[in-house]
C-alpha positions as CSV (number, residue, x, y, z in Angstrom):
1,X,0.0,0.0,0.0
2,X,2.7,2.5,1.0
3,X,5.8,3.1,-1.2
4,X,9.1,1.8,0.1
5,X,11.2,4.5,1.6
6,X,15.0,4.0,2.2
7,X,16.1,4.4,5.9
8,X,17.6,7.7,6.8
9,X,20.9,7.4,8.7
10,X,21.1,8.9,12.1
11,X,23.0,12.2,12.5
12,X,26.2,12.0,14.5
13,X,25.7,13.3,18.0
14,X,21.9,12.9,18.0
15,X,20.5,11.1,21.1
16,X,18.9,7.8,20.5
17,X,15.9,8.6,22.7
18,X,15.0,12.1,21.6
19,X,11.3,11.9,22.3
20,X,11.4,11.8,26.1
21,X,13.6,14.9,26.0
22,X,10.8,16.8,24.3
23,X,9.0,17.8,27.5
24,X,5.8,19.4,26.1
25,X,5.2,16.3,23.9
26,X,5.9,13.9,26.7
27,X,3.6,15.8,29.1
28,X,0.8,16.0,26.6
29,X,1.1,12.2,25.9
30,X,1.0,11.3,29.6
31,X,-2.0,13.6,30.1
32,X,-3.8,12.1,27.2
33,X,-3.1,8.6,28.5
34,X,-4.6,9.4,31.9
35,X,-7.7,11.1,30.3
36,X,-8.3,8.1,28.0
37,X,-8.2,5.8,31.0
38,X,-10.9,7.9,32.8
39,X,-13.2,8.5,29.8
40,X,-15.6,5.6,30.7
41,X,-15.9,7.0,34.2
42,X,-16.6,10.5,32.9
43,X,-19.0,9.5,30.2
44,X,-21.0,6.7,31.9
45,X,-20.5,6.5,35.6
46,X,-20.6,10.2,36.4
47,X,-24.0,10.9,34.6
48,X,-25.5,7.8,36.3
49,X,-24.3,9.0,39.7
50,X,-25.7,12.5,39.1
51,X,-29.1,11.1,38.0
52,X,-29.4,8.8,41.0
53,X,-27.8,10.6,43.9
54,X,-28.6,14.3,43.3
55,X,-31.7,16.4,42.9
56,X,-30.8,17.1,39.3
57,X,-33.5,16.2,36.7
58,X,-32.7,13.0,34.8
59,X,-33.1,14.8,31.4
60,X,-30.1,16.9,32.4
61,X,-27.7,14.0,32.1
62,X,-29.5,12.0,29.5
63,X,-28.3,11.8,25.9
């Protein structure tokens, strides 16, 4: 499907693990991982808890 691309040689002096040194990218990736782990909680459990344990009307949390 994709065309073959020849490998690019590494530049001399370039670190092998450059991604962890990119702090904004690493922080964003970790934050995204945590949020993806909690999405079922935020999208399913939280609305059910609001509908059953608070005085909020059920239509407020229904889809």
